[in-house]
N, C-alpha and C positions, 0 to 999 in steps of 0.2 A: 794509665788506665785506672778508672775508679770503679768501686763496687758498692752496691747498696743492698740492704736487706729487703726481703719480700714484705710488701705492705708499707714501706717507708714513704712518708709524704715529702714531695719535692716542691719547693717554692710555695708552700701553703696550700697545695692542692694534692688530691689523691691521684693515683694512677688509674685512670678510667679503663685502661686496658685490662687491669686485674679485677675490676668490678668491686673495689673495696668501698664500704659505706663510710660516710662521714665527710666533713669538709664541704667545699663548694664544688658541686658536681657540674660538669659540662652538660649543656642541653643535648639530649639524645633525640635522634629522629625516630619517631614511632612509625610502625607500619601504616598508621592511619593517614599519615601525611603523604604517603606514596600513592600515585595514581593507580586505580584498579585497572588491571589489564586482562584482556580476554584470553581465550585459548590460543589465538593467533598472535605471534610475536609482532610487536610494533603497533598493534591496534590499541586504541584508547577508549574502547566502548565498555560500559558497565555490563557485567554479567551477573546472573544469579549466583554462580559459584564464587565469584569475587566478593559479592556482598556477604555470603555466608562465611567465607574465610575471614573477612574483616570482623564479623561479629564474634567468631571464636577467639581471635586474637584480642579483641577488646575486653573479653571477660577476664583475661589474665593481667590487665593493666591496673594501675592504681585508680582509686575512686576519682581523684581530681582530673585525671586524664580521661576517664570514662565520661564525666560530665562535660568536658570540653568537646569530646567526640559527639555526644548527644546534641550539643548546640549546633555543631556543624551539620548533623543529619536533619535538622529542621528544614533545610533547603533542598533535601533530596526528594525525589518523586516516590510516591507510595507504590510498592510492588503490586498491590491489589487494584491498581488503576484499571478501569474497564478497557482502556485503549492500549494496554501494554501486554505483550506476551513474549515468551522466549522464542528465538529463531530455531527452527528445526535443523538448521545447518550448522550454526556456530554457537547457539545458546545465548546470543546477544539479545538484549531487550529490544523489541521492534514495535512500531506503531503502524496502523493501516494507512494507506494512501487514499482511502475512500473508494477504490476500485479493486475488487477482489482478484481480478485477472492480472492487474498490474502488480499486486502483491506477490502472486505466484511467479511472475516473470523475474522479479527481483530476488527470487530464491530464498527469501527470509520471511515469507508471509507478511511482508510489509517493509517499511524503511527503518533500519536500525537507528537507535538513538545516537545523537552526535554526528549524523551523516546528512548529506544533502543530495538532491536529485535535480537534474536539469532535463526538461522535456523540450526538444527542438521540433520545429515543424517546417516543412518545405511547402511553399506555395502561399496563397492568400487566404486559405481556410483558417479556421480557429478551433480545431479540435483540441488543442492543448489547453485552451481556456476552459473547456468543459472539465478537464482533469484537475485544473487548479480550483475550480468551484467545488468539485467533489471532495478534494483534499480539505478545503475550508469547512464544508458542510459536515464532514465527519468529525472534525474537531468540535464544532458547536454541539453535535449530538452527544459527544463524550461529556461535555461540560454540563449538559442538562440531564444526565442520567442520575447523578447523585442527589438532585433536588433543585433548589433555587439557583438561577444563573449567577447571582452574586457570590455564592459560596460554592462555586463549581471547582473542577479539577483541571481544566484546560483553558488556555488563553491563546488567541490568534493575534499575530502581528503581520500586517499587510504593508508592504513597501510599495505604495502606489498613490497617485493623485485621484484615482477613481473612487470617490466616496460611495457611489452606488453599488460597489462590489458586494457589500453586505446584503443588499436587497435582491441580488440575483442568484443567491444560493438555492439549490434545489431542495425540495422536501423529500421525506422518506416515502418510498414506494409502498403503497398500501394494498397493492394487488388489483386484480380486475374487479368489475362490479359484483361478480358472483362471490369473490373472496371477501369483499367488504360486507356483503349481506350475511355470509357465513360467520364472520367475526361479530357482527351485531347480534346474530342469533345466539352465538356461544356466550356473549356477555349477558344476554337476558336469561339464559339458562343457568348461568353461574349464580344468579341472585337466589336468595332463600325463598323457597316456596314449598307447598305441600307435596308437589310432585318430586322435587329434588330430595326432600326428606325421605320419601318412600324409596327412591332409588338408592339412597345411602343405606337405608335399612336392609334392602335386598343385597347390597354389596357386602354387608357384614355377616351374612349367613354363611355357614360352612361351605367350602367348595365341593365337598363330596355329595351334597344334596342338589347342587346345580349342574354338576358336570359328571356325566357317566361315560367312561371310556370302555372300549372292548378289551383292551390290553393295557397293562401298566406302562409298557415301553413307549406308547404313543404320548402319554402324558409326560414321561421323562424327556422325550425328544422335544416336546413343545416348551417345557420349562427351560431346557438348555438353550433353545433358540431365543426365547424371550429374554433370558439372561444376557446373551450376547448383544441383543438389540438394545437392552437397557445400558450396557456398557458403552456402546457407541453413542447413544444419546447423551450419556453423562459427559463424555469427552467433548461433544459438540456444545453442550450447555455450559461448559466451563468458560468458553470464550464467546458466548452468544451475543454479547454487546461489543465485540471487537470490530466487526465489520458490518455495515448496513447497506442496503440497496436503496438507491435514490431514484426519484422520478424527475428526469431532466426537464420535462415540460411543466412541472409545478414549481412553486416557490415555498421556501421555508417560512412557516408561521408559528410564532412571531419571529420577525427578523432579528438578527444578532444586535445586541445593544453595545454601548461603549464599555461595559464591564466584561464583555466577552471578546471584543475585537478592538484593536488599536491600529490606527493608520499613521504611517510615518511618511513624510514627503521626501522623495528622492532629489528634489531640487536644491535643498539646503546643502551647506558644505558637508563633506564626508565625515569629519570629526563630530559634527553635530548629530549626524545620522547614527553613528556608532554609539555615541553617548546616550542618545535618547533610546536606542534599542536596548542597551544594557540596563538602563534605569527601569524600563518597562519589565524586563525579565526579573530584576530584583524586587520590583513591586509585587509581582505575582509569584512569590516563592512557593515552593512545594507544589507547583502546577506543571503540567505538560505544556511546553511552548512550541507552537507550530508557526514557523515563519513562512510567508508566502510572498513571492515576487512575481506577480502576473505581468506578462508582456515586458520582459526585461529589455531595456534600451529601445523602448518604443519612441519614435521621434516626437510624438505629441506629449510625452511626459518627462523626457530626459533632456537636459540642455546639451548643446553641441559639444561642450568640453568633455562630456562623459563618453563620447564615442572614441576618444583617444585611449591608448593603452594606459597612460598615466592616470586617467580618471576612473575607468570602470574596474581596472585591476586593483586599484587601491581600495575601492568600495568592497569588492568581493573578498579581498584579503581580510578586511576588517570583519566582514560577516562570517567568514570561515573561522577566524580566531574566536569570535563570540560563540559559535556553535561548538567548537572543541573545548572551550572553557566551561560551558554548561552542557557538556556532552551526555550527562546522565538524565536530561529531561528536555532536550531541545533538538528539533529537526527543521530542515528548510526545503522548500519546494519552489522551483523556478521554471518559467517558461520563456521561450524566445523564438522569434522567427528567423530561420537561418538564411533566408534569401536577402536580408537587408545588410549582411556583413560578409566580409571576405574570409577566406580560410584561415588566415593568420590570427585574426581576432577570435574566431570561433574556437580554434585550437587552444588559445590561452584561456578562454572561458571554460572549456571542458576540463582543463587541468585543475581548475579550482573547485570542481564539484566531484563528489565521491561516486556518483553514478550518472550515466548519461544515456538517454533513449531518444530516438528520433522517429517522428511520424511522417510518412510519405504518402499523402493522399493519391488515390488513383486519378488518372486523367478522365475527361468526360467520355471518351470512346470506351475505355475499360469499364466504366460504370454502366454505360448502356449495354455492353455485352453481358455483364453480370446480371443486370435486370432482365435481359432476355432469357438467360439460362434459368434463373430462379423466378420465372414469371409466376408460377403457382405458389412460391414460398418467398415473398419479398423480404421477410425478416432475416434471411440468410445472406443477403447482399453485403459484402464487406466494402468498406470505404477507403481502405488504404493498407499500407504495410507498416510494421513497427520494427525498427532496427535497434539492437542493443549494442552500445559501444563500450559501456563500462558498468560493472556491478560493485556495490559498496562492501566495506568492512575488510576484505582480504588483504589490503595493503593501504598505505597512505594515499596512493593515487587510485584506489579502487581496483577491482579485479579486471585486468585487461582482457576481457573476452568480447569479441566482436561477432555478432550473429546477425547477418543480413538476410532479409527476405524469408525468414523462418516464421514470423508472426504476422497476423493481419488483425486489424481492429475494425469494430463496427459500432457506430453510434446509434443507439436505439432509445426508445422512450423509457424502457425499464432500467437500462444500465449501459455503461460503456464496456463493451466486450472485447476481449483479446483472445484469439485462438490461433492454432497452427495453420499456416497458409499452405494451401495446395491448389493447383490450377484446376478448376472444374472442367468436366468433359461435357461438350455440347452434344446432346442426343438429338439427332434429326428424326422427326416423326415420319414413319413409313406411310406411304400412301395406302388408301383403301384397296383391298384385294380386287374388288370389282372394277375400280378404275384402272388398276394395273393390268387386269385381263383384257379390258376394252382396248387399252393402248397396244397390248401385244397382238390383239386381233387386227388392229388397223395398220400394222406394220406392212411394208411392201412384200416381205418374204412370205407372209401368210396369205396375201392375195394372189400370189403366183401359183397357178394350178400345178406346175411342174415341180414346185418345191425347191427349185434351184436358184430362184431370184436372178435369172439371167446369167448364171455361172455354170460352166460345164464341169462334170466330174468323171473320174475314171473308175469309180467304185461301182460294182454291179449291184443293182437293186433287186435282182431276181432271187427268189427263195427256192 
């Protein structure tokens, strides 16, 4: 047995366990190299609390390590991005899907960063394509909020052969004709004029000369009420650019350019697709990346070899690895028609997405019945059911929550709406009382003078 003194150097090196300075120090792993984890164990999504913790640890590191960390942060997404907000459930950073109702169904007010969603649809309709265009349009609006499109903050990557997808994106809903006129009037009134100056001068006069109350408590009550309203308005204005309402019948003008959207062909070999995707993400550093796969495994766009498990599973595994690698600024949205594939392939595809929802349109008989019930209110007619199979973030395979026939969707001009489903009650209109009396008078019982309608009775009618 051998003994050594405390701090003695062995083989030309110091004992790193004792933390003695001098000599050739072994490289130590700093907390900056560890992945940021959220409040839920096993999740790899960036959170605000995780970023703040890293900043506090970074302040205690040497200067050279801080400079290296700052160089790594150049690829991180800005927390003040208009399309980013913390989830009210888990505080993970989330981005909107372009449909406010779908954001609420996902329980995070959007899709958390580093996650993916698959929208399945049963039948020959294409309601899921509307959701994919809303997802893309929302990303383009984010990119144009900060100024010029070339210096934007968001980039779209579309895995499709349909180059006209960019020209089919809906524009922002500007309201009805009355709303458009009101907005034009407000813009004209906001311009500098003699009348506006007089109104501003009147607004600067003391309140006691303009407002006379009978009792001071009324004013106190009004001030308290106005303060609460201002607080609510301030909370809403904090994320006023997070979600927008789109007009499905209109088109976005101007259409997205090559600096805002990139198309990648799914026909090329899978390694080339993954390489081109990662190169595009690195080219647009410090931006929010929204990957869209419209009409996944559509026979007109994908070769026959992709319909095998060895083909499509390899592609989705590569896409999933890219999303998890750039989980602090990347999300993916995919759509598929479930009637084209068997249950085995669909199950494998669902396992590779963090959240799965399914659209089940109503048959023609059901639509006719709903139109009959809501004859006076055609805007209330639902077009199908929305089933939730899996929600994101809570585990590596998503939250295994299945809710069937609890939600219904409606495709309207203003927006794609999702609401709780309840079977409406058919109210049969009563006949007019005059017609009802006439029918009762024409009955054979009323024409019988004996009042017995040919039937004998044992009850005495004498009073």
